[in-house]
N, C-alpha and C positions, 0 to 999 in steps of 0.2 A: 379340523375343518369346521366343526360345529361352532367353535368360538369365532372363526372368521365369518361364517354366515351370520351369526348373531351380531357381530360388530357391524357388518354391512347393513343389516336390518336396522340397527340403531341409527346409522347415518342417514338411511333413506327415510326413516320415519320423522326425522327433524331436519329437512333439507336446508332451511334458512339458517338455523343455528350452525349446522355443519359448514355451510358456505361462508358464514361470518368467520368461523375459526380458521378456515383455509385461507381466506383473503388476508386476514391479519398476519398469519404466518408468512404468506407470500410477500407482504409489505416488509415484514421484519427481515427476511432473508434477501430481498432485493436491496435493501439499504445496507445490509452487512456486506454483500458482494460488491456493491458500488464502492464502499470505503476500502475494501480489500484491494480492488483494482487501482484506485487512486493512490492508496498508500504504497502499493508496489511500484507504481509509476514514479512517485516522488523519491522512492529509494533509488531507483535507476538514475534519476536526475542528480541526486546527491552523490552517488557513486561516480558519475561522469565528472562532476566538478572537483570532487576530492582527489581523483586520480589524474586529473588533467594537470599539466605542469604549471603551475602558474604562480611561481614567483619569477618575475622577470626583473633582472637587475641591469639598469642602464648605467654604463660606465662614462666617466668623464673623458673628454678629448685629451689626446696627447699622451696616453699611457703607453709605455714600451711593452715589448713582448714578454719580458721577464715578469713584469707586474701582472699582466693578464694571466700568465701561467700560474703565478702565485695565487691569484684569486680562484682560479679553477681548482688548484690543489686544495685550498681551504674548503671549497664547496664539496669536493669529493670526500672529505673527512666526515661529513654528516652521515648518520645512519638513514636507511630506507631510501637512499638516492637511487632513482631508476635511470635518469639520463640528465647529463649536463650538456646543453647545446650552446656553443658560442656563435653569436651572430655578428659578423664583422660589419663595418660601415658599407662595404660593397654589397654584401649579402642583404643588409637592411634595405638598400636602395632597390635591389632586384625584387624583394618581397613587396616593397611599397609600390613599385611600378605594376606588379602583377595584380595587386589589390585595387588599383585605380586605373587599370588599362582602358576602361570605358570612359574615362574623364581625363583627356589629355591636358586640360588646363591645370590639373593638380600635379602633373608630373613634369612638365616642361621646364619649370624653374627649380626643381629639386635635384640636388647633387648629393653624392655620398658624404661630402664634407660636412653637411649640416645635420646628418643623421647620426645618432649615437650607436656605438657598439653595445652589445648586451649579452647577458647570459640568461637562458631559459632553463629552469630547473624542474624536473619531474621527480616526484617522490611517491612511494607506496603508502606512506603514513602522513595524512594532511597536517598533523601536529608539527611535523618537522618544518613545514612551510613557514609557520609562524615564528619558529626559532630562527630560521635563516633570515627572514625579513627583519627580525629584531636585532640580530647580530650585525648585519651589514648596513642597517640604517645609520649606524654610528660612524661608519667609515667614509666621512665626508670628502676625504682627499682623493678617493678613487671611485666612489659611487655617486652618481648624479641623481638617480631616482629609482625607487623600488615600486613595482606594481604587484600587488598581492590581492587575490580574490577572496580575502577573508570575509568581507562584507556580504558577498554573494552567498558564500557557504553558510555563514551564520544566519542570513535571512532565510535561506532554504530550510535550514534545520528548524528555525522557529516556525515557519509555515507548516512544515511536516508535523511538528509536535502539536500545533493548533488543530490541523486537520485530523490527526489521529485522536486527539482528545475529544473534539467535537463528534467525530464518528463513533467513538466509544460511548459517549453520552447518549447519542441518538439511538444507536443500536441497542444499548442497555435498556433505554426507555421503551423502545418498541418491543424488545424481547420480553420485558416485564409485562407489557400489555398483552402480548401473545400468550404468556403463561397464565395470566389472570383470565383471559377470554376462554382458554381451554378449560381452566379450573371451573369457571362459572358454568360453562355449557355442559361439562360432564356432571357437575353438581345438579343442574336442572334436569338432566336426563335421568340421573339416579333418583331424584325426587319423584319424577313422573312414573318411575317403575318400581317404587318402593314395595308395592304389593307383590309384583312378580318376584322381586329379590327375596322378600320375606318367605314366600311360598317355597322358592328354591332352597332356601336355608332350612325350612322345616322338613323338606323332603330329603335332607342329608347333604346338600351341595356345600362344599367347603367355601370359606370366605374368599379364598383366592379364585375359585371357580367363578363366582359371581362378579368379582372385580375384573377378571382378565379381559372380558370384551371391552370394558371402558378403557383399560390400559392400551389395548390394541387400537382403539379409536383415537386416543391421544397421539400414539405413535404414527398413525395414518395421517393425521393433520400435520404433524411435524415433518414427516418425510415428503408428503405432497407439497406442502408450503415451501420447504427448502429447495426442492427440485424445481418447481415452477419459478420461484423468485430468482434463484441463481441463474437458471437457463435464460430467462428473459433479460437479465442484466448482461450476461455473456453475449447474447445476440446483439443487443444495443451497442455494447463495447466494440465488438468486431465490426459492426456497421459503421460506426463513427471513427474507427481506429486510424484510418488513412488520414482523415482531416486532422485529428489530434496529433498524430505523429509528424505530420508536415509542420504543424505549429511549433513542435518541440525539436525540430531538426537541429543537429544530427542525432538527437537522442530518440530511442524507441520507447515512448512513454507507455503504450499498450503493447505488451509483448505478444508474440504469436505462438509461443511454445504451449502446446496443448496439455502437457503434463502438469504445468502450473495450475491450469484451470481445473484439471481433474482432481488435483490435491485440494483446491478450494472447495470443489463440489462435494468430495467425499467428507471433508471436515464439516461442511455445513449440514449434510445429511445426518451425520452422527450427532451434531448439535441439535438438529430438529428432533431426532429420536429422543435425546435426553430431555429436552424441554417438554415434548409431548408426553413422555412417560411420567416425568416428575409431576407435571400439572395434573394429569389424570390420577396418579397415585395419591397426591395430596387431596384432590377432590373426592376420590373414593373413600379415603380414610376419614375425611371430614363428614361425609354424608351417610356412609354405611356404618351404623352403630350396632348392627346385630349380625 
């Protein structure tokens, strides 16, 4: 308890220095939480598109039933196939009419004869989609067109990589600044209390005993900064979640599972403890030579 009281005494005696350390750590962990939430959201978006069916193979007109069955058999031979859905001309017309029921001008002149039959293929491994698209693109006698969402998936992957890279750079930079701020502040406080520390050492106090309050102070900055920064970001995320999720419909970009955010919070508190402890330990080792 004496160490805790001494730590609190150190913090109160230099309120502006302590406040600076806390604010820097809050900024650091707010940024980290923001990029964790964004990264998680883009992972959900990617998972949605990767598991969505979407090699669509449009067939040429005039194919008999045996040919269609043969194509379906070829498709079913691929690994990771989840579903093969055959859309006949009549079914394609029904779907078209449902999609454009609010605009009768688009439906009154359209008949099933001008719409192509197609296969929609769902897979569990998105790499298979590319293989199917490549194999069937050469079958010009039966296949009219292939629609494959490769560009969308590749674009999302690139954006996710960019966001994660930028987030890592920003958080690493702010984390380094937070480390240095705590290191400098602890160093200044040790310098201001050199006489007290020297007397304690002469009276028989161990090196760890005089360092311990500064280590606890660094941990305090890390824990409080991570707690405030992450909670503020969580509150803002939940506040804007409805608008953001409406924009990304039908995908839930900001999830509502509390266990995910508890894991984020616990990981950030542990990281805050590590940063605060290491910065204080390095500062104490650097400035306490006796």
